[in-house]
C-alpha positions as CSV (number, residue, x, y, z in Angstrom):
1,M,-135.4,-2.3,20.4
2,D,-132.4,0.0,20.0
3,R,-129.9,-1.0,22.7
4,T,-127.2,1.5,21.6
5,P,-126.1,3.6,24.6
6,R,-127.8,6.9,24.7
7,T,-124.5,8.9,24.7
8,S,-123.2,7.0,21.7
9,R,-126.5,7.7,19.8
10,T,-126.2,11.4,20.8
11,H,-122.6,11.6,19.7
12,A,-123.3,9.9,16.4
13,A,-126.2,12.2,15.7
14,A,-124.1,15.2,16.5
15,S,-121.4,14.1,14.0
16,R,-124.0,13.4,11.3
17,S,-125.8,16.8,11.8
18,T,-122.5,18.7,11.6
19,L,-121.5,17.0,8.3
20,A,-125.0,17.4,6.9
21,V,-124.7,21.1,6.6
22,L,-122.2,20.6,3.7
23,L,-124.9,18.8,1.7
24,L,-127.3,21.7,1.5
25,A,-127.7,23.4,-1.9
26,L,-129.2,26.5,-3.4
27,T,-128.1,27.7,-6.8
28,T,-125.4,27.3,-9.4
29,L,-122.6,29.8,-10.2
30,F,-120.2,29.7,-13.2
31,V,-116.5,29.8,-12.5
32,P,-113.5,29.0,-14.7
33,P,-112.6,25.4,-14.1
34,A,-109.7,24.4,-11.9
35,R,-106.8,22.9,-14.0
36,A,-104.6,20.0,-13.1
37,Q,-100.8,20.5,-13.0
38,D,-98.0,17.9,-12.6
39,N,-96.2,19.8,-9.9
40,I,-96.8,22.9,-7.8
41,F,-93.8,24.7,-6.2
42,T,-94.8,25.7,-2.7
43,G,-92.2,28.5,-2.6
44,T,-90.9,27.7,0.8
45,S,-88.1,25.2,0.0
46,T,-85.7,28.0,-0.9
47,G,-82.5,26.3,0.2
48,V,-80.3,24.0,-1.8
49,T,-82.2,20.7,-2.0
50,S,-80.7,17.2,-1.7
51,I,-77.7,18.2,0.3
52,R,-75.8,15.0,1.0
53,I,-75.1,14.9,4.7
54,A,-73.4,12.4,6.9
55,V,-74.6,12.1,10.5
56,A,-72.1,10.5,12.8
57,D,-73.0,8.9,16.0
58,F,-72.0,11.1,18.9
59,K,-69.0,10.2,21.0
60,P,-69.9,9.4,24.7
61,L,-68.3,11.7,27.3
62,A,-68.7,9.0,30.0
63,A,-69.0,5.2,30.1
64,D,-71.9,5.0,32.5
65,A,-75.1,3.2,31.6
66,G,-77.2,6.4,31.7
67,T,-75.0,8.1,29.1
68,A,-75.3,5.1,26.8
69,A,-79.1,5.2,26.9
70,F,-79.3,9.0,26.4
71,K,-76.7,8.7,23.6
72,Q,-78.8,6.1,21.7
73,T,-81.9,8.3,22.0
74,F,-80.0,11.3,20.8
75,D,-78.3,9.6,17.9
76,T,-81.6,8.0,16.7
77,T,-83.6,11.2,17.0
78,L,-81.0,13.4,15.3
79,Y,-80.6,11.0,12.3
80,A,-84.4,10.7,11.9
81,D,-84.9,14.5,12.2
82,L,-82.5,15.1,9.4
83,A,-83.6,12.2,7.3
84,T,-87.2,13.5,7.3
85,A,-86.4,17.2,6.9
86,G,-87.1,17.1,3.2
87,I,-83.8,18.8,2.0
88,F,-81.2,16.2,2.6
89,D,-79.8,13.1,0.9
90,I,-78.6,11.4,4.1
91,V,-75.7,9.0,4.1
92,S,-76.5,5.5,5.1
93,K,-74.9,4.3,8.3
94,S,-73.4,1.4,6.3
95,L,-71.4,3.8,4.2
96,M,-70.0,5.8,7.1
97,P,-66.3,5.4,8.0
98,S,-65.4,3.6,11.2
99,G,-64.8,5.5,14.4
100,T,-66.7,8.0,16.4
101,P,-65.3,11.5,16.3
102,G,-66.3,13.8,19.1
103,T,-64.3,16.9,18.5
104,P,-63.0,18.8,15.4
105,A,-59.5,17.6,16.2
106,E,-60.6,14.0,15.8
107,I,-62.2,14.5,12.3
108,Q,-60.7,13.2,9.1
109,L,-62.9,15.0,6.7
110,Q,-61.7,13.3,3.5
111,S,-63.0,9.9,4.9
112,Y,-66.5,11.4,4.8
113,S,-66.2,13.5,1.6
114,N,-64.7,10.6,-0.4
115,A,-66.6,7.5,-1.6
116,P,-68.5,5.6,-0.5
117,A,-69.9,8.3,1.9
118,S,-69.4,11.1,-0.6
119,A,-70.8,13.6,1.9
120,T,-71.0,17.3,1.4
121,M,-71.8,18.1,5.0
122,L,-71.0,16.3,8.3
123,A,-72.8,16.5,11.6
124,F,-70.9,15.1,14.6
125,G,-70.1,15.7,18.3
126,S,-70.2,14.3,21.8
127,I,-72.7,13.7,24.6
128,G,-72.6,12.7,28.2
129,Q,-73.4,13.6,31.8
130,V,-71.2,16.4,33.2
131,G,-71.8,17.9,36.7
132,G,-75.3,16.5,36.9
133,K,-76.3,17.8,33.5
134,L,-76.8,16.1,30.1
135,V,-74.3,18.0,27.9
136,A,-74.1,17.7,24.1
137,N,-71.5,19.4,21.9
138,G,-72.6,19.5,18.3
139,Y,-70.7,20.5,15.1
140,L,-71.6,20.9,11.5
141,F,-68.7,20.8,9.0
142,D,-68.5,21.4,5.3
143,A,-66.8,18.2,4.3
144,K,-65.6,19.7,1.0
145,N,-63.8,22.7,2.6
146,L,-60.6,21.3,4.2
147,Q,-59.3,24.8,5.1
148,Y,-62.3,26.4,6.8
149,P,-64.8,23.5,7.4
150,Q,-66.7,24.6,10.5
151,V,-70.2,25.9,9.8
152,L,-71.8,25.5,13.2
153,A,-70.8,24.7,16.8
154,K,-73.4,24.5,19.6
155,Q,-73.4,23.3,23.2
156,Y,-76.6,22.2,25.0
157,S,-77.1,21.5,28.7
158,E,-80.2,20.1,30.3
159,A,-81.3,18.0,33.2
160,P,-80.6,14.4,32.2
161,S,-83.6,12.4,30.9
162,E,-84.7,10.6,27.8
163,D,-86.9,13.6,26.9
164,S,-84.0,16.0,27.3
165,A,-81.9,13.8,24.9
166,R,-84.7,14.0,22.4
167,Q,-85.2,17.7,22.7
168,I,-81.5,18.5,22.4
169,A,-81.4,16.4,19.2
170,H,-84.4,18.3,17.9
171,R,-82.8,21.7,18.7
172,F,-79.5,20.7,17.0
173,A,-81.4,19.3,14.0
174,D,-83.4,22.6,13.7
175,E,-80.1,24.6,13.8
176,I,-78.7,22.5,10.9
177,V,-81.9,22.8,8.8
178,Y,-81.9,26.6,9.4
179,R,-78.3,27.0,8.3
180,L,-78.6,24.7,5.2
181,G,-82.3,25.2,4.3
182,G,-82.3,28.7,3.1
183,G,-83.0,30.3,6.5
184,T,-86.3,28.5,7.0
185,P,-86.6,27.3,10.6
186,G,-86.7,23.5,11.1
187,I,-89.8,21.7,12.5
188,A,-88.2,19.2,14.9
189,E,-89.4,21.2,17.9
190,T,-93.0,21.6,16.6
191,K,-96.1,19.9,17.9
192,I,-99.2,18.3,16.3
193,Y,-102.6,18.5,18.0
194,Y,-105.2,16.0,17.0
195,V,-108.4,14.2,18.0
196,H,-108.0,10.9,19.8
197,L,-110.8,8.3,19.8
198,S,-111.2,6.4,23.1
199,G,-114.4,4.3,23.5
200,G,-117.3,6.5,22.5
201,D,-115.4,9.8,23.4
202,K,-113.1,12.0,21.4
203,E,-110.5,14.1,23.3
204,I,-107.8,16.5,22.1
205,W,-104.3,15.1,22.3
206,A,-100.8,16.4,21.4
207,M,-97.6,14.8,20.1
208,D,-94.2,15.8,18.8
209,Y,-93.8,16.3,15.1
210,D,-92.4,12.8,14.7
211,G,-95.3,11.0,16.5
212,A,-93.4,10.7,19.9
213,N,-94.7,11.8,23.3
214,Q,-98.4,11.3,22.5
215,H,-100.5,12.6,25.4
216,P,-104.0,13.9,26.2
217,I,-104.8,17.6,26.6
218,T,-108.6,17.5,27.4
219,H,-110.6,15.1,29.6
220,L,-114.1,16.2,28.9
221,G,-115.7,12.8,28.3
222,T,-117.6,13.9,25.2
223,I,-116.9,14.6,21.5
224,S,-114.2,17.3,21.0
225,I,-113.1,18.1,17.4
226,S,-111.1,20.5,15.3
227,P,-108.2,21.5,17.5
228,R,-106.5,24.7,16.4
229,I,-103.3,26.0,18.2
230,S,-102.7,29.7,18.5
231,P,-99.8,31.3,16.6
232,D,-97.9,31.8,19.8
233,N,-98.6,28.2,20.9
234,T,-100.2,29.2,24.2
235,R,-103.9,28.6,23.6
236,L,-105.8,25.7,22.0
237,A,-109.3,26.4,20.4
238,F,-111.6,23.5,19.6
239,A,-115.3,22.6,19.4
240,S,-116.9,20.3,21.9
241,F,-120.3,18.7,22.0
242,G,-122.5,19.5,25.0
243,K,-126.1,20.2,26.0
244,Y,-126.6,22.8,23.3
245,G,-124.7,21.1,20.5
246,F,-121.1,21.9,19.5
247,Q,-119.6,25.0,21.1
248,L,-116.2,26.5,20.9
249,K,-113.9,26.1,23.9
250,M,-110.4,27.5,24.8
251,Y,-107.6,25.8,26.7
252,S,-104.6,27.6,28.0
253,L,-101.4,25.6,27.6
254,L,-99.6,28.0,30.0
255,L,-102.2,27.7,32.8
256,N,-103.1,24.0,32.0
257,R,-106.8,24.8,32.3
258,Y,-109.8,25.9,30.3
259,I,-110.3,29.6,30.1
260,A,-113.6,31.5,29.6
261,F,-114.9,31.6,26.1
262,P,-118.5,32.7,25.4
263,S,-121.0,30.3,23.9
264,G,-123.3,31.9,21.4
265,S,-126.7,30.6,20.4
266,G,-126.7,27.6,18.1
267,S,-123.7,25.4,17.3
268,S,-120.2,26.7,16.6
269,V,-117.5,24.6,14.9
270,S,-114.2,24.7,13.1
271,P,-112.2,27.5,14.7
272,A,-109.3,29.1,12.9
273,W,-106.7,31.6,14.2
274,A,-105.7,34.8,12.3
275,P,-101.9,35.0,12.0
276,S,-101.9,38.0,14.4
277,G,-103.5,35.8,17.1
278,N,-106.1,38.6,17.7
279,E,-109.0,37.0,15.8
280,L,-110.8,33.7,15.4
281,A,-112.9,32.7,12.4
282,Y,-115.4,29.8,12.8
283,G,-118.6,28.3,11.6
284,A,-121.7,29.2,13.6
285,A,-125.4,28.5,13.1
286,P,-127.4,30.8,15.4
287,R,-130.3,30.7,12.9
288,G,-130.0,27.1,11.8
289,S,-127.7,27.4,8.8
290,F,-123.9,27.6,9.3
291,E,-122.1,30.8,8.3
292,I,-118.6,32.1,8.8
293,W,-118.2,34.4,11.8
294,V,-115.2,36.3,13.1
295,A,-114.6,37.3,16.8
296,D,-111.7,38.6,18.8
297,S,-109.4,36.0,20.5
298,N,-111.6,36.1,23.7
299,G,-114.7,35.3,21.7
300,N,-116.2,38.8,21.9
301,L,-117.4,41.2,19.2
302,G,-118.5,38.3,16.9
303,R,-119.7,39.3,13.5
304,E,-121.1,37.3,10.6
305,I,-119.1,37.7,7.3
306,T,-121.0,35.3,5.1
307,S,-124.7,35.1,4.4
308,F,-125.6,32.5,1.8
309,R,-127.8,29.5,2.4
310,G,-126.1,26.1,1.8
311,G,-123.7,26.0,4.8
312,N,-120.4,27.8,5.2
313,V,-117.8,26.2,7.4
314,S,-114.1,25.3,7.9
315,P,-112.4,28.7,7.5
316,T,-108.6,29.0,7.4
317,Y,-106.7,32.3,7.2
318,N,-103.9,33.1,4.8
319,P,-101.1,32.8,7.4
320,R,-98.8,35.2,5.5
321,T,-101.2,38.2,5.2
322,G,-104.3,37.4,7.3
323,S,-106.2,39.3,4.7
324,Q,-108.0,36.3,3.1
325,I,-110.0,33.3,4.3
326,A,-110.5,30.0,2.5
327,F,-113.6,28.1,3.5
328,I,-116.0,25.4,2.4
329,S,-119.5,26.2,1.2
330,G,-122.5,24.2,-0.1
331,R,-124.1,27.2,-1.8
332,T,-123.8,25.7,-5.3
333,G,-124.7,22.1,-4.4
334,L,-122.0,19.8,-3.0
335,P,-119.4,21.4,-0.8
336,Q,-116.7,23.4,-2.7
337,L,-113.6,25.4,-1.9
338,Y,-113.9,29.2,-1.8
339,V,-111.6,32.1,-1.0
340,M,-112.7,35.6,0.2
341,N,-111.3,38.6,1.9
342,S,-111.3,38.5,5.7
343,D,-114.2,40.9,5.8
344,G,-116.4,38.6,3.7
345,S,-116.0,40.5,0.4
346,G,-114.5,39.3,-2.9
347,V,-115.8,35.7,-2.7
348,Q,-114.2,33.4,-5.3
349,Q,-115.0,29.8,-6.0
350,M,-111.9,27.7,-6.5
351,T,-113.3,24.2,-7.3
352,D,-116.2,23.3,-9.5
353,G,-117.0,19.7,-8.9
354,G,-116.9,16.7,-6.5
355,Y,-117.0,17.0,-2.8
356,V,-114.4,19.2,-1.0
357,S,-113.5,19.5,2.7
358,S,-110.9,20.6,5.2
359,P,-108.9,23.4,3.6
360,S,-105.5,24.4,5.0
361,W,-103.4,27.3,3.8
362,S,-99.7,27.0,3.2
363,P,-97.3,29.2,5.2
364,N,-96.3,31.2,2.2
365,G,-99.9,32.1,1.4
366,Q,-99.7,30.8,-2.2
367,V,-101.2,27.2,-1.9
368,I,-104.2,25.6,-0.2
369,A,-104.3,21.9,0.7
370,F,-107.7,20.2,1.0
371,A,-109.5,16.9,0.8
372,W,-111.3,16.3,-2.5
373,D,-113.5,13.5,-3.8
374,R,-113.5,14.6,-7.4
375,K,-115.9,11.9,-8.6
376,Y,-118.3,11.9,-5.6
377,G,-121.6,10.1,-5.9
378,P,-123.2,6.6,-5.7
379,G,-121.2,4.1,-7.7
380,A,-118.7,6.7,-8.9
381,P,-115.0,5.6,-9.1
382,G,-112.3,7.5,-7.3
383,G,-112.1,8.4,-3.6
384,Q,-111.2,11.2,-1.1
385,D,-107.6,12.2,-1.5
386,I,-105.4,15.2,-0.5
387,Y,-104.8,17.8,-3.1
388,I,-103.0,21.2,-3.2
389,M,-104.1,24.2,-5.3
390,E,-102.1,27.2,-6.3
391,V,-104.4,30.1,-5.4
392,A,-103.4,32.5,-8.2
393,T,-103.9,30.0,-11.0
394,K,-106.3,27.4,-9.6
395,K,-103.9,24.7,-10.8
396,W,-104.1,21.7,-8.6
397,Q,-102.0,18.6,-7.9
398,Q,-103.1,15.3,-6.3
399,L,-100.8,14.1,-3.5
400,T,-102.4,10.8,-2.3
401,H,-103.7,8.0,-4.5
402,D,-105.9,5.0,-3.8
403,G,-105.1,4.8,-0.1
404,G,-108.6,4.9,1.2
405,R,-110.2,8.0,2.7
406,C,-107.8,10.9,3.3
407,D,-108.9,14.1,5.1
408,F,-107.8,17.1,7.3
409,P,-104.5,18.2,5.8
410,S,-102.4,20.6,7.8
411,W,-99.1,22.3,6.8
412,S,-95.9,22.2,8.7
413,P,-94.6,25.7,9.5
414,D,-91.7,25.3,7.1
415,G,-94.1,24.5,4.2
416,R,-92.2,21.3,3.3
417,H,-94.5,18.8,5.0
418,I,-98.3,18.0,5.3
419,V,-99.9,16.0,8.0
420,Y,-103.3,14.4,7.4
421,A,-105.7,11.7,8.5
422,N,-106.2,8.4,6.6
423,S,-108.4,5.3,6.8
424,S,-107.6,2.6,4.3
425,D,-111.1,1.2,4.6
426,G,-112.9,4.5,5.0
427,R,-114.1,3.8,8.6
428,A,-113.7,6.7,11.0
429,E,-112.5,4.5,13.9
430,H,-109.6,3.3,11.7
431,M,-108.3,6.8,11.0
432,R,-104.7,7.3,11.7
433,I,-102.4,10.3,11.2
434,W,-99.7,10.3,8.5
435,T,-97.1,12.8,7.3
436,M,-95.7,13.4,3.9
437,L,-93.6,15.9,1.9
438,T,-95.6,18.5,0.0
439,D,-95.0,16.6,-3.3
440,G,-96.8,13.5,-1.9
441,T,-93.7,11.5,-1.3
442,E,-92.1,10.1,1.9
443,R,-95.5,9.1,3.5
444,R,-95.3,7.5,6.9
445,P,-97.7,7.0,9.8
446,L,-97.4,8.9,13.1
447,T,-100.1,7.2,15.1
448,G,-102.2,4.0,15.3
449,P,-105.9,3.9,14.6
450,G,-108.3,6.2,16.4
451,A,-106.5,9.5,15.5
452,D,-108.0,12.3,13.4
453,M,-108.1,16.0,12.5
454,P,-104.4,16.9,13.0
455,N,-103.3,20.5,13.3
456,W,-99.6,21.4,13.1
457,S,-98.3,24.1,15.4
458,W,-97.3,27.4,13.8
459,K,-93.6,27.2,15.0
């Protein structure tokens, strides 16, 4: 006798039925084969790379215990933000000169520009509680320019708290990245939305870009998947399992509540926002087979833009133009990556083998990240890894290697980072979220097990 709880059996069946649509097949189309390439330039890291920067601990403005705690949080966060930005060669703390400069008058630039620090840029300042506020004065100096060194000077004032110390550090880091990174905004203030497994349920959670401040958004007590944040960061679309299968839902982050979103007949999954925020693309199965649909941001005026048996799901808009949609289709057999115009015309097959899932379009509109098991099949070597493909040439690059199952890549808004889910043993409950640079380096985990399907905020 099966003693599995009924809700668990239902949830498992729902997950299997959703994935099964990608295994449906119909016919075979010839396309030019995708070609491997050693390196793909994403086109967004337009600033000078590997800028050697020293990040001095900030000088305390007061000697109270509260200031000491806030200062430690600030110092740690600022250093980590700049170390992971992807454009800096950060000076080790062990190579920094002694002393804690808090103002420009206290700086001896040559002690930072000379060996062993050999810094090109220097970030420093002061922090403390003044008049009931947490105040930070931050400076960025050109360590090689002794005559006119100041590049940036900012003052921040917030209600004193650990979170305020972190957020001030994030804002200052983003200012530095913007100035030195070719005018591309930093990502320290961005968020990541993801699926969190708890018991037999999956809820939508959020966290800061660095994995801090993890907290739940939904409390539905069912299976909720595929969170997608709107371009203005005010609404969260996702799919949730209910009486009639998976249906799209909408949550307002301004109102902190669910807002009305119509449920069509059949299941609806994998929502994706147009960069204008005025439209959503999604996979829907009103007649049993999933197709790509597009509706306005309120879920109205829905229209089908694909019509080809085999399952069509996981749309993602070109965020630069909004005029193209990448998606996954099983029309030629195993699921492959396709690109089409946003009205459904001009369909082009991008991959021609293996098993492809979870496309995500880069902010510059030139590259698509996706999960790909290139040697899919019983007994076949290889595994599911994260790849990127240049849309114009179909040249691809493998980013992860032999680390178990990797899935659900999502680009940072600066185009320098990708967040993804990974399970070293392939088990879904062991999935955790990782981040890496877009060349596959600097990989590090953001969560423990039970985290999946990350989606990076637009800004």
